[in-house]
DRENSE-342302 format. One line per field, with one value per residue (C-alpha): x, y, z; residue number from 0; chain; residue in one letter. Coordinates in nm, 3 decimals. Layout:
BEGIN
xx	(X|...) .
yy	(Y|...) .
zz	(Z|...) .
keti	(NUM|...) .
titi	(A|...) .
loti	(a|...) .
% end
This chain:
BEGIN
xx	(-0.566|-0.289|-0.021|0.338|0.500|0.737|0.552|0.693|0.565|0.668|0.971|1.292|1.571|1.425|1.061|1.068|0.943|0.673|0.558|0.548|0.360|0.101|0.061|-0.001|-0.194|0.068|0.234|0.550|0.731|0.644|0.788|1.100|1.142|1.104|1.367|1.614|1.563|1.605|1.947|2.070|2.019|2.250|2.108|2.075|1.851|2.047|2.076|1.700|1.630|1.850|1.697|1.345|1.453|1.556|1.261|0.969|0.832|0.798|0.441) .
yy	(-1.384|-1.137|-1.053|-1.145|-0.815|-0.696|-0.481|-0.150|-0.205|-0.509|-0.595|-0.687|-0.725|-0.732|-0.805|-1.134|-1.345|-1.090|-1.087|-1.466|-1.486|-1.235|-1.414|-1.754|-1.634|-1.722|-1.528|-1.350|-1.485|-1.843|-1.791|-1.630|-1.923|-2.173|-1.984|-1.974|-2.344|-2.425|-2.256|-2.546|-2.774|-2.755|-2.572|-2.239|-2.065|-1.740|-1.721|-1.777|-1.511|-1.254|-1.340|-1.296|-0.968|-0.842|-0.991|-0.918|-0.567|-0.328|-0.242) .
zz	(2.441|2.522|2.269|2.357|2.458|2.731|2.985|3.105|3.460|3.665|3.455|3.635|3.381|3.033|3.103|2.917|3.209|3.292|2.929|2.909|3.239|3.121|2.787|2.947|3.253|3.513|3.793|3.685|3.992|3.893|3.544|3.692|3.930|3.646|3.446|3.735|3.806|3.437|3.445|3.657|3.357|3.057|2.760|2.582|2.839|2.848|2.470|2.434|2.700|2.524|2.185|2.326|2.487|2.143|1.948|2.185|2.134|2.427|2.518) .
keti	(0|1|2|3|4|5|6|7|8|9|10|11|12|13|14|15|16|17|18|19|20|21|22|23|24|25|26|27|28|29|30|31|32|33|34|35|36|37|38|39|40|41|42|43|44|45|46|47|48|49|50|51|52|53|54|55|56|57|58) .
titi	(A|A|A|A|A|A|A|A|A|A|A|A|A|A|A|A|A|A|A|A|A|A|A|A|A|A|A|A|A|A|A|A|A|A|A|A|A|A|A|A|A|A|A|A|A|A|A|A|A|A|A|A|A|A|A|A|A|A|A) .
loti	(x|x|x|x|x|x|x|x|x|x|x|x|x|x|x|x|x|x|x|x|x|x|x|x|x|x|x|x|x|x|x|x|x|x|x|x|x|x|x|x|x|x|x|x|x|x|x|x|x|x|x|x|x|x|x|x|x|x|x) .
% end
């Protein structure tokens, strides 16, 4: 199983969605779409994204 890291290639903003997609075997575009759609709902999505950007190591 892949380790949760932010890739240097294929990252758009912080690489969080690409790293999550790689870790769970999904397409990066699917994870990005899920994130964008989740932003419609109330919640701390942006705070979680920024926290993961800081916490996840760069590959």
